[in-house]
C-alpha positions in Angstrom: -65.6 -0.4 27.4 -63.5 -1.1 30.5 -59.9 -1.9 30.5 -56.9 -0.4 28.6 -54.5 -1.2 25.8 -51.1 -2.4 26.9 -48.6 -0.2 25.2 -46.0 -3.0 25.0 -48.0 -5.9 23.6 -51.0 -4.1 22.1 -53.3 -6.5 24.0 -56.5 -5.2 25.7 -56.2 -5.9 29.4 -58.6 -5.6 32.4 -58.3 -6.0 36.2 -62.0 -6.6 36.7 -62.1 -10.1 38.1 -62.6 -10.6 41.9 -64.6 -13.9 42.2 -66.6 -16.4 40.1 -68.1 -19.8 39.9 -66.9 -23.2 38.8 -68.4 -26.7 38.5 -65.8 -29.4 39.2 -65.5 -33.0 40.4 -65.1 -33.4 44.1 -62.2 -35.8 43.8 -60.1 -33.1 42.1 -61.6 -29.9 43.5 -61.8 -26.5 41.9 -58.1 -25.9 41.6 -56.8 -29.2 40.3 -57.4 -29.2 36.5 -55.7 -31.8 34.3 -52.2 -30.8 33.3 -51.5 -30.3 29.6 -48.2 -31.4 28.2 -46.3 -29.6 25.5 -46.4 -31.6 22.3 -49.7 -33.3 23.0 -52.6 -33.1 20.5 -54.7 -30.2 21.7 -57.9 -31.6 20.1 -59.1 -32.8 23.5 -58.0 -29.7 25.4 -60.3 -26.9 26.6 -60.6 -23.6 24.6 -57.7 -21.6 26.2 -55.6 -24.4 27.7 -51.8 -24.1 27.4 -49.0 -26.4 28.4 -49.5 -26.5 32.2 -52.7 -26.0 34.2 -55.7 -23.9 33.4 -58.8 -23.3 35.6 -62.0 -22.0 34.0 -64.3 -19.7 36.0 -67.7 -18.2 35.1 -69.7 -15.1 36.0 -72.5 -17.1 37.6 -73.9 -20.6 38.1 -75.9 -20.7 34.8 -72.8 -20.0 32.8 -70.8 -22.5 34.8 -73.3 -25.2 34.2 -73.6 -24.3 30.5 -69.9 -24.7 30.1 -69.7 -28.2 31.5 -73.1 -29.5 30.2 -72.8 -28.4 26.6 -71.4 -31.8 25.6 -74.6 -33.5 26.9 -76.9 -31.3 24.9 -79.0 -32.9 22.2 -77.9 -32.1 18.6 -80.2 -29.9 16.6 -83.1 -32.0 15.2 -82.2 -35.0 17.3 -84.6 -37.1 19.4 -83.9 -37.9 23.0 -82.1 -41.3 23.0 -84.7 -42.8 25.3 -87.7 -41.5 23.3 -88.1 -44.7 21.3 -88.1 -46.8 24.6 -90.7 -44.5 26.1 -92.9 -44.8 22.9 -92.6 -48.6 23.0 -93.8 -48.6 26.6 -96.6 -46.3 25.9 -95.2 -43.7 28.3 -94.2 -40.1 28.1 -90.5 -39.4 28.1 -90.6 -37.9 31.6 -92.6 -40.9 32.9 -90.2 -43.4 31.4 -87.1 -41.6 32.8 -88.6 -41.5 36.3 -88.9 -45.3 36.1 -85.4 -45.9 34.8 -83.5 -48.3 37.0 -80.0 -47.6 38.6 -78.1 -49.4 35.8 -79.6 -47.1 33.2 -79.0 -44.2 35.6 -75.3 -44.8 35.5 -75.1 -44.3 31.8 -74.3 -40.8 30.6 -75.7 -40.1 27.2 -76.6 -37.0 25.2 -79.8 -35.6 26.6 -79.3 -37.4 29.9 -78.0 -36.3 33.3 -78.1 -39.1 35.9 -77.8 -38.6 39.6 -74.2 -39.9 39.8 -73.1 -36.9 37.6 -74.3 -34.5 40.3 -73.1 -36.6 43.2 -69.5 -36.4 41.8 -69.5 -32.6 41.5 -69.8 -29.4 43.5 -70.3 -25.8 42.6 -67.3 -23.8 43.9 -66.7 -20.1 44.6 -63.3 -19.0 43.5 -61.7 -15.7 44.7 -58.6 -13.9 43.5 -56.3 -12.8 46.3 -54.6 -9.9 44.4 -55.5 -7.8 41.5 -53.8 -8.6 38.2 -54.3 -8.2 34.5 -56.5 -10.4 32.3 -56.4 -10.3 28.5 -59.7 -9.6 26.8 -59.0 -11.9 23.9 -62.1 -10.8 22.0 -61.4 -7.0 22.0 -60.4 -5.6 18.6 -57.0 -4.4 19.9 -56.2 -7.9 21.2 -57.3 -9.5 17.9 -55.0 -7.1 16.1 -52.1 -7.8 18.5 -52.5 -11.6 18.2 -52.7 -11.3 14.4 -49.4 -9.2 14.3 -47.7 -11.6 16.8 -48.6 -15.0 15.4 -50.8 -14.4 12.4 -48.2 -15.9 10.0 -48.0 -19.0 12.2 -51.8 -19.4 12.3 -51.9 -19.1 8.5 -48.9 -21.3 7.8 -49.7 -24.1 10.3 -53.5 -24.0 10.4 -54.6 -22.3 7.1 -56.3 -19.5 8.9 -56.5 -16.4 6.7 -57.9 -13.9 9.1 -58.3 -13.9 12.9 -62.0 -13.2 13.8 -64.4 -13.9 16.6 -65.5 -16.9 14.5 -62.1 -18.4 15.0 -62.1 -17.6 18.8 -65.6 -19.0 19.2 -65.0 -22.0 17.0 -64.0 -25.6 17.8 -60.5 -25.5 16.3 -58.5 -26.2 19.5 -55.2 -26.0 17.7 -56.0 -22.4 16.9 -57.4 -21.3 20.3 -54.7 -23.1 22.3 -51.9 -21.6 20.1 -53.4 -18.2 20.8 -53.6 -18.8 24.5 -50.0 -20.1 24.6 -48.7 -17.0 22.9 -50.7 -14.7 25.2 -49.4 -16.5 28.3 -45.8 -15.8 27.2 -46.3 -12.0 26.9 -44.8 -9.5 29.3 -47.1 -6.5 29.9 -46.0 -2.9 30.1 -45.8 -2.9 33.9 -43.5 -6.0 33.7 -46.2 -8.4 34.9 -47.5 -11.6 33.2 -51.2 -12.0 32.3 -53.2 -13.9 34.9 -55.2 -15.5 32.0 -57.9 -14.7 29.4 -61.3 -13.2 29.7 -63.8 -14.3 27.1 -67.6 -14.4 26.5 -69.3 -17.7 27.0 -70.4 -19.0 23.6 -73.6 -20.1 25.3 -74.4 -16.5 26.2 -75.2 -15.0 29.6 -71.8 -13.4 30.5 -68.1 -13.8 30.8 -65.7 -16.6 31.6 -62.0 -16.6 32.6 -59.2 -19.0 31.9 -56.7 -18.7 34.8 -53.2 -20.2 34.5 -51.8 -21.7 37.7 -48.3 -20.5 36.9 -46.8 -21.2 40.4 -48.1 -24.7 40.4 -46.7 -25.3 36.9 -43.3 -24.2 38.2 -43.6 -26.7 41.1 -44.4 -24.0 43.7 -47.2 -23.1 46.1 -49.0 -19.8 46.3 -51.2 -19.2 43.3 -53.4 -16.2 44.1 -56.7 -18.0 43.3 -58.5 -19.6 46.3 -61.6 -21.8 46.5 -64.3 -22.5 49.1 -65.2 -26.1 50.0 -68.0 -26.2 47.4 -71.8 -26.8 47.5 -73.6 -29.9 46.5 -75.6 -30.0 43.3 -79.2 -31.0 43.8 -81.7 -32.0 41.1 -83.8 -28.9 41.8 -80.9 -26.5 41.6 -82.4 -23.5 39.6 -79.4 -22.8 37.5 -78.9 -26.5 36.6 -82.6 -26.9 35.7 -82.5 -23.7 33.5 -79.5 -24.8 31.6 -80.8 -28.4 31.3 -84.1 -27.2 29.8 -82.2 -25.0 27.3 -80.1 -27.9 26.2 -82.9 -30.5 26.1 -81.3 -32.5 28.9 -83.4 -34.7 31.2 -82.3 -34.7 34.9 -82.8 -37.6 37.3 
């Protein structure tokens, strides 16, 4: 396994990131995530957000789409929300969706991805200017270091009896953001601060990274991550269609 154990923190760190992919709205761009404020309820935060600004990056386009589209996926055993309308009209679901008017097309529901969702977003290529350390949060050494560092707090405040991959992959944002905040504050053996966290996408297919815009959060310019101008997302985008099919999402 690549990487090394930090002798000061016990965390497993890697310097393997060079570039990756991100799907983001065009009005914000790839490097303008919502700022999180200390004291806010983290229930609506992303997995490894901390107070400040966190950018999420993926290995490839399929993972990037899976990360942003998972909220539109049909629940297990659920019918598509337009199936009953299609049945009433005596049409297949695909036929019915092709005939849906613009008003319906502007309504985002589970199992549906209208054109305006694509029109408001691009796929961006993000590149790191300088090499730095990322914490592999799922490595056994990192889990042990986190447990030693804030295990008592996780147990006392959240009732977590043991830190496992189940916790890291779960939906308890109070837990994952508490872990991320603790990692962000650690000083590594070479005196540097972690760039962010590497983790495996829970949808499979590869790795993701949570990058903290430290200089922006300090009111400065010069974060090492750079973005291109982005590429439009077309309905026939192969990665989009692959993910949509896996999630049971209809695209129009």
